[in-house]
N, C-alpha and C positions, 0 to 999 in steps of 0.2 A: 527472694522472689516474690514479686508483686503482679497482680494481672488485671487489665482494666475491662470491664463489661462494655460490648457496644450497644448501641442505642436499641436494636431488637430485644437483647436483654433485659434492659430496664423497662420495655413495653409489657413484657411477661409479668411483671410485678403487678402491672396495673389491672391484669385480667385475674390475678392468681384468687381474688376475693370472688369471683363470678364463676368458678368451676370449681370441680371438686378436688381434694388436695391431691389424690393419687393421678389424676388427669394431668394437673396442672404439673405435678414433679416429672411425669413421664416426658413430656413435653420439654420440659427445661433439661431433662438429662439429654435428650437427643440434642437438642440445640448447641449443648456444651458450653464451653466458654471461647466466647469470640472474643479476639483481643485486637487493638488499632494502636497505629503510631502517626502522628500527625502529618510527616513531610508529604506532600503529594507526590514527589518523584521517586521517593521510596515505595510508596504504596503502589503506584503504577508499575513498578519494575518488580513488584512481589505478586501480579498477576498471574496464576497457573494457568496455562494453555495447552491443553492436550486434544489431539485427534484420534476419535476412536476408531479403531479398527476391527472388525469381526473376522476372526480366525475361524471360529467353528461355533454351532449353537444346538440347543435342544439333546443336549447329552443325557447322558443314562450314567456318569459317572462324574468325579470331579474331587481331587483333593492336590493335587501335587503340579506345579508347571516349573521347569528348568529351561534355562536358554543358554545356546552355545551352538557352536557350526557344526553340524552332523557329517555332511556330505562333502565337506573341504571345498566350498565354493567360496569363501571368504564372505559368507552372509549368514548371522546367527539365526538359527531356527528354534523350534519349540519342542521339547518334550512333556508328556503329559500322564498322570496314571491316576486311578482312584480306585478306592476300595469296594466300591459296590460291584463292577463287572471285572475288574483286575486287568483291564487293557491297558498296557504300555505302548504310547505310540509316538510318533514324531511327525511335526507338520514343517513342511518345507516353505521358507523364506521364498516369495515370488520376486523378491528385489525391486520392483517399481511399486511401491506399496500406496493404494489408492483403497476406496470404499470399495471397488470391485476386485479387487485382488483376489486370486483364489489360492489358498494355502492348502496344498496338496498332504493328505493325512498318510502315513505308511506305518502299518502296524511293527512292533518290535517285538512282544512277547505278550502273553496274558498269563498271570501269575494270581494265587490265591493271595487276595488284601494286601497289595503292595503299600507301602506308605513312602518312606524317605527316597530322594533320588539325589546323587552326587554326580560330577564328571570330571573326568581326566583321562588323559593318554597314559592308561594302565601299562601297555605293554610296549609304550613308545615306538608305535609304528608310524605314527603320524597323524592319526584318526582318533577322535576323543570318543573313550568309552564309558560307560555308566555304571555305577554302582547304586545297587537298591535293596531295599530292606521288605521283606514279603512275608506271607504266611503269619499274618499279623496276630491272628485269632480274632473272638467275636467282638471284643473291644476291651479297652483300658481295663474294665471292671472285670473282665472275663478271660484273661490270657492263660492258656494251659501251659505245663511245662515243655510240651514239644513246640509250643508256637514261638515263632520269631527267626526267621532265616536273613541271612545277607548273602548276596549272590553278585558277580559283576558279569557285565554283558559286552562281549569283545564287538567292536564296531567293525562291520565288513568292509567300510571303505567309502570311497565316493558314490557307491550305489545307494548305501544305507540301508540296505535289504539284507536278510539273512543273519542275525544275530547269533552269537553262539553265547550260552549260558555257563558260567563257572562259579563254584561254590567257595566262599570267602568262611563262614563260619553261623553257629548257632547263637542267637541271642534274644531272650524272650522279650516281647514288645519294642524292638527297634523301633526308634521314631524319627532318630536325626541322624546323620551321618556326614562327616566334613573330612575332607582331604587336607593335609599340612605337613608341614616339617616341623613335629611338634617337639621332638628330641634332636640330639646332636647325629642321631643315624642316617646314614646317606640314602637309606632306603623310603621308599614311598610309603608313608602313615596314613591309616584311616582310622578317625576318632568316632566311634559307635555308642549312641546313647539311649538306652530305651526311655519309656515314659515314665513306667512304673517299674516295680521290682517282681520276681518271679512269684512271690508268695501272695500277694494282694496288692491292690493300688495305693495302699498306704506304706506298702514295705519300702526298705530303701533301694535305691536304684545303682546297678553296677555301671561305672565309666570304663569304657573298654578300649584300647589301642590293638590294633590290627597293622601288621607289619607284611609288605610285598615278598612274598617268597621269593627264592631265586628259579625254583622249578614251577616258574608261572602257571603254565598250563597242564601240568600234569599233577598240582598240588590238590589234596582232598581238603584241605582248608588252609587258612593263613595263621600265621605264629600271632599268637595273641597275649595281651598281658590287662589285668584287670587291675585299673590307675586309682580307683576308690570305691568301696562298696557299701560305705555307712553314713555319708554325710546328705547326700542328696535324696530329695523325694520329688516325683511328678515333676520332672525335666519337659519342659516342652519349647523352649527358645533357646538358640544358640548363634553366636555370632565369632566368626573366628579373623584373628588379626595378630599384629605385632605390636603388643600392648607394654612390653617389659622396658618403661622408661629407667627404671632403677638400673639396670645392669647393662642398658643399649643391646640386649639380646637380639640376633635377627631372627630366632625362634618364633614359630606360630603359637597363640595361645587361645585362648576361647574366653567368653564372658556368657555365663550360663544365666536362664531364667528358669527357676524353680520354685517349689513349695518354701525353699529358705530365703526366696528374694532373688537380688542381684548378687553375682561373686564372679571373681576372677579365678581361673584354674589354670595352672601352668607349671611348666617344668622348670625346677631350679637348677642354679648351676652345681649344686653339691650332689645332683641326680636323684632328688626326691621331688614329689609332685605336691603343689601348694593350693591352699583353697583360700581366699581373701574374700570374704564378704565385703559388699559395698553398699547395700539397701536391703532392707525388709520386705519391701514388697508392701503388698495390701495385706493388712493384720485382721481385717474385720470384714467381710464379705457382706456388702448390702443385702437385704430380703425384700422382696416386693411386698408392699404392706398389705395389698390385696389378697395375696396367697400364704404369706408368713410361713413359706416351707421353701428349703433347699436340701436336696437330699443329699448332696455332697456339699459341705462347707469347704471349699477351695481358700487358699491364703498364698501369699508370696507374689511371684511374678509368670507372668506365661511368653512373652516375648521382648527381646531385646536387640537393640541396636545402638553404637557410637556415634555421636555428632560431632563433627567440626567445625569451628568458628575461625576463619582466619589462618593464624598459624598455630593455634591451638587443636592438636588432634584427637583430643579427649575433652572437649569443651563442656559436653551434655551427653545424657544417656537417654534415650527414649525407650518406653516399655509400653505393653498393653499388661494390664493385672486383673486380677490374678490368671491361674489356667483358663483358657477359653474366655477372657477377662470382658467385661463392660468399662473398664477404668483405662483412661491415657495418662501415663503419669510421666514426667521429665526430672532428671536427677541432674543438679548442677552443684559446683563446688568452686571455691574462691582462691585456688591454685591453679596458673597456667600451666598447661601441658604434663599434666602429672596424674597417675590413674588412682594411686593408691595412698598419696602424703595426706589427703585432706579428706574430710568426712563428707559425703555427697547428701545433697539435700534434697527431699523428694517433695515433688508439687502435684497433686492432680489434676490436669488442666481440661480435661474432657471425660463425662461420663455418658454411655450409649445406653439408656434404659436400666433395666434389673436383669439378675440372673434368671435363667428359667428356672424350673423345677427342680433340675438336674445340678443345680448351681452354675450353670455355663451362662455365658453373655457370647456376643456376637463377634468379639476381637478375635483374630487367628494370627496374623502377621503384621509386620512392619517393615521397613527399609529407610534408611538413612541414606541420602544421595543429593548431591548439589545439582539439582536441576536447571535452573538458570544463570549458573555459571559466576554467582557474584564473592564466591569462597565461602560462603557457609551454606551448611548443609541443611536442607528441607528433609522432612520425614513424611512417608505415607504410609496409613495405615489401612489394612485390609478386613473389611466386618463381613462376615458371612451371609448374616441375616437372621430372623425375616426382617422385612420393611418394617421401618424405617430405618433400622440401625444394620444397613447392607450397603455394601459398595465400597468405594476405595475414597478415602479422606488424605488430604492436603495439608500438612501445616508448615507455614512460611514464618521463619524467626524473621520480626519487624523490628525488634529494639532490644537492645543489650545494654544495661546502665553502665556497666564496667567491664573489662574482659576481666577483673579480679574480685567481682561481686555477682553472687547468685541470682540476678535480675534480669527476666528473659519476657518478651512479649510475643506470642505466637498468634496466627490468625488460621482459623479452620476453612477449607472450602472442599466441599465434595465435588469429587471427580467423574464418580460412575454410581451408578445405582444398582448395577449388577452383581449379585453375590460374588464375594470374592475369597477363597481359601488360601492363596498364596501369592506371592510378586516375585517378579525376576526382573533384573535390571540388564539392558543391552540397549547397544545402538543399532536398533532394526534397520534404519533407512539409512544408514550410512553417514549423516550429516553431522558428525561431530558431537551430537547432543545425545544424552542417556536418556531412553525412553523405557517403558515398564511393562509387564505382560501380567495377566491374571487367569486365573481359572476359578469357576464357580464350585461351590463346596455342595458336595451330595455324597454323604456317607451315612448309609442307614444306621440307626443306633443314635446319631447326634444330631444331624439336619439336612434334610432334602430342601434344596433350592429350586425353585420353579425355572424351568428354561436354564440349566447351567451353561454358561459361554465359558470360550477362550477368548480372549481379547489382547489386543494391543495398544498400548497408548503412545502416539508418536508427540515429541516434545516438540511443542510449537511456540514457547515462550520467546518472547522477543521478536517473532518473525511478523 
């Protein structure tokens, strides 16, 4: 892969001698690596255009946002939660979306420190339910043996009111939840991923699979199986998909971002679970030259998603690295349409400042999506803050040298400057184009954004 610097980056070299080194490096890291390609028609088509819609602001909480149709009116709504207050609520999509549209907020439940949210019609009654992890503990560095619970919340139907809570299981520090068909079982399966192990933040993380019971309403917990409890540490990012190109399996599997880097975790045809390392992630965390101190030296990867280019569903892997990282990296390969046969080549394409004294950067989530409909996935990165490393940043593929060579050029555009903890993808206005939503990051012990907001960004590319 090669990357070209734009003229703004070249100008920085001219002023480097006139400012302090640390100041210059901070500016340089924030600007990141801007890339360009010459043909004007392609450059014009790459221009991102999103209309920002305010859903709610001045919040006292902020961590998770999920998008799905809550009240069965064929319009995607938003579900939000946070660890500060613990309120889980949904915002009703008003339909005719303008700057003045009012998204009505409906409370669902208040729980101690809710973290991950996933959605599925669990009881198959036609309304989409919620699964949520909660009772997280003080923080990932201080989770007790009784911290970490998983519940599902029954959707009452069209009203969206009076949800009922049911227990799924106890799992310390549960941080990510995903539904999928991970094994040949015909029952609904839920993959649960703690961020750290029960003993300490440096201990191994158990990967646990829960299976929907037959006695759904009366069950005191769901049957569970520990799939691995020795390989992974500090799991923060995960994406689910049908990645098994080798066997043409239709089962779901996951890419995980952890201290070990990027790996593929899947159920094999022989009934065993397999881990395939794809990349090491960041092996040497940057230290701020002014403080020379990171309390926690994180390594590996923090977030992951896979990007499609043309007919290749596994053209590149986009990451934020390491845990709560300050670096954006791209992994490319030189064999088309295969996940594991070739070595993945890592290139850091952007750096957002230095980690803070806790060892954390601003990067918290990313998603790959074909927003402009050209058949190639762009990706967007959620930066929690503080400013200027805050908001949503859009990365557009401008050039690929050859489908069989790891050479890509991306251009970065900042879409928003409001703190972004998570990203949810949906077509909120029903125009056939994918939009996205964000919520601000407001989590005591980590980062408290000024004026956390829930925002929707309507895709106006080409309009």
